[in-house]
Residue, then its C-alpha position, 0 to 999 in steps of 0.5 A: x827805101x827811105x822816104x825821098x827828100x830833096x835834102x835828107x838832114x836827118x840821116x846825115x845827123x844820125x851819122x855824126x850824132x855823138x859828135x854833134x850832141x856832145x858839141x851842143x851839150x858843151x855849149x849849153x854847159x858853158x852857157x857861152x851862147x853868144x861869141x863863145x869860144x866855138x865861134x872863134x875856133x870855127x872862124x879860125x878853122x874855116x879860114x884855114x880850110x879856105x886859105x884866107x886870112x880872115x873869116x867873120x861869122x855872122x847871122x846868115x848869108x843875106x847879112x854877109x852880103x849886106x855887111x860886105x856892101x856896107x863895109x865897102x862904103x857904097x853910096x845910094x845910086x852906085x851900080x852893082x853888077x850881078x846875075x838875075x839867075x840867082x836867089x833873091x838874097x843876092x839882089x835884095x841887099x843891093x836894093x835894101x841899101x838903095x844901090x842900083x842892081x845891074x843884071x847880066x845874063x848867064x852862060x848857057x852851060x854853067x848858069x853863072x855870070x857871062x863875062x862878056x855881058x859884064x864887060x858891056x855892063x860896066x859904067x863909071x857908076x859901077x862900084x861892085x860886081x857880085x858873081x854867084x857860084x850857082x848850084x855848086x859850080x864856080x863862076x869863071x873867076x880868072x877873066x872876071x877878076x882881070x876885068x874887075x882889076x882893069x876897072x878897079x871894081x871890087x868883086x864880092x863872091x856869093x859862095x852860098x851854094x859852092x862852099x867846098x868847091x875849087x877853082x883852077x887858074x890857067x897857071x894850074x893854081x887851085x883855090x877854094x871858092x869864096x877866096x878870090x874876090x876882095x870879099x867872099x860870102x856864104x850861108x850856113x842855112x841847113x840845106x847848104x853843103x856846109x849847113x848848121x841847124x839854124x841860120x848862119x853865115x860868114x864873110x871871108x877876106x884877105x884884106x886886114x883893114x877891110x876885115x876890121x871894117x867888116x867886123x865893126x859893121x857886123x857889131x853895131x859899128x864898134x871896135x871898142x865896146x860902146x864906142x860906135x864909129x859907123x852905122x852897123x848892124x847886129x849880126x852874129x853866129x851863135x855859139x851852138x851853130x858854130x859848134x855844130x859847124x865845126x863838126x860838119x866842117x871836118x866832114x865837108x870834103x866827104x860830103x862834097x865827094x858824096x854829092x859828086x858820086x850821086x851826080x855821076x850816077x845821074x849823069x850816066x843814067x840820063x846821058x843818052x836821052x836827047x830831051x835831057x841836058x845834064x849839068x855841065x862841069x866846067x874844066x876850071x870848077x870842081x863842082x860840089x853839086x849843091x843842086x843837081x839841075x837838069x834842062x829839059x828840052x821839048x818837054x812840059x817841065x811843070x808836068x814832069x814836076x807833078x808826075x815826079x811828085x805822084x811817084x813820091x820823088x821830090x823836085x824843085x824849080x830853081x828859079x821860076x821867076x828870075x830876079x829882074x822880073x820880081x815885083x820887089x824890083x819893079x821901081x828899077x824897071x828891069x822886067x824887060x831886060x834882055x836876058x835870053x839865057x836867063x829867060x830860057x832857063x826859068x822855063x826848062x830847069x828842074x832839080x832832083x834830090x841831091x844830098x850826102x845820103x842818097x843810096x844806089x837804090x834811091x838813085x835807081x828809083x829816081x832815074x828810072x821813073x824820071x826817064x819814064x816820065x820824060x820819055 
């Protein structure tokens, strides 16, 4: 049996090695390292996959969120509603731009934004809502989009953990995650479902005018070289990463299927243990399992984490400190916000290995030992 990894990128690479190696070599031979043809080809191919009009590649997922907020013209003091139960990048960009993060609780089943909480949090100063599609599960977008439309508030989807997933509306229409808000953002960090071999990110939109602004912000505020119309930044996806991502995009659906198959195995193994709550799969969301995250009940989670490590089974806590309690945001006075589900989850969640190369032997070893440790 292989040494267990939370994400086994080496075995995934070996399966597509000839394609990847040829793609990298082609870029090196071309010497078109910045804004080469592969960047434009990847943007077009990802746009087709997602069913959106525009994809703007950028340097990373955090930049994607920052550029989106800048392009919408938000001003210092404007409020942005988001979940505290997310990776810090979602909120970091809000603070960086001197906006005000307004945290709402998450649903106890899906771990995504609670729509009733959003409704109560809206004020005249609310200028954006950022739902996070967490662990591969899509937030409940239909009621959120209706609420946002009612108040004329733009929605920016943080799709860093759910690319390849879908959302089904009540009329039966199915769309890709990241394609529903005015803007969608993603990360191509190597461990993501669609990951490069370095940093990378992208922004999606169906709005032609907004797409132009997003491109300008990401390119020093210029549309024409050396003519800078606004304050922007320098955020580019390099050509080698684009070439790699073009190859991996062709495999994304099979990668998502492999993750679901591993999740099915875990679900079956854990279903009869009253101390374990397996991930909920919302009927509107085709979960792509960026993480496989359990809730442990009446169990010392940290002790389980330690004992799994002793069996050479990696596990992670996503996230031990929610955003509203981070020292980074102390000036906003959010540490005492009443977010009971968020506070509960920080103490009971644990994520097991989840990637495209997990074998039945490995899954058997993980589940057998986890059940013995949890009891």
